[in-house]
C-alpha positions, 0 to 999 in steps of 0.5 A, a space after each residue: 824642195 821637200 818631197 815625202 812619199 811611200 812606196 809598195 815593193 813586190 818582189 817574186 822570184 822563183 824561190 819561195 824563200 826570196 819572195 818578199 812584200 816591202 813598205 818604204 817611207 821616204 823624205 828628201 829635200 833639195 835646195 839651190 843657193 846663191 852662187 850655183 851651189 845645190 845639195 840635197 839630203 834624203 831619208 828612207 826607212 821601210 821593211 821587207 817581209 819574206 813570204 816562206 821560211 829561209 832554208 835552215 833558219 825555220 822562220 821567213 827573213 824579216 828586214 828593216 832598213 834605213 839610209 841617209 843620203 847627201 848630195 851636192 853639185 856647183 854649177 859654175 864649176 864644169 869639165 868641158 860640157 860636164 857638171 861634176 856631182 858627188 852623192 853619198 849614201 850611208 845606211 843599214 840594214 838589220 835582218 833576223 838571218 844574220 847573213 843579211 845584215 850589213 851596212 853601207 857606206 858609199 860616194 860617188 863622184 859623177 858627171 851629168 850634162 844636157 843634150 
């Protein structure tokens, strides 16, 4: 299954320099294989443009970002009624305000069940 889309975000906290509007495009591919293996691969990229000048910077903050995500699930493997799931995300945010440049690398192991 291939999913492609876009998203508009409007963040409106009380502090003017933290208000932004953002645009994101994303694509996600997921597939099931014989034997019960399920997997997914996603890519997301976008930007955030802030409304007011960032304190002491003299300009509004502008961010661009991307994320790559990978997930896997093996159906026959169970822990009681639960199925384990692995999900990893790798990404980066670049900003004209240096304090907001950062990279992310994280993996989570979770379990799911149906009621």
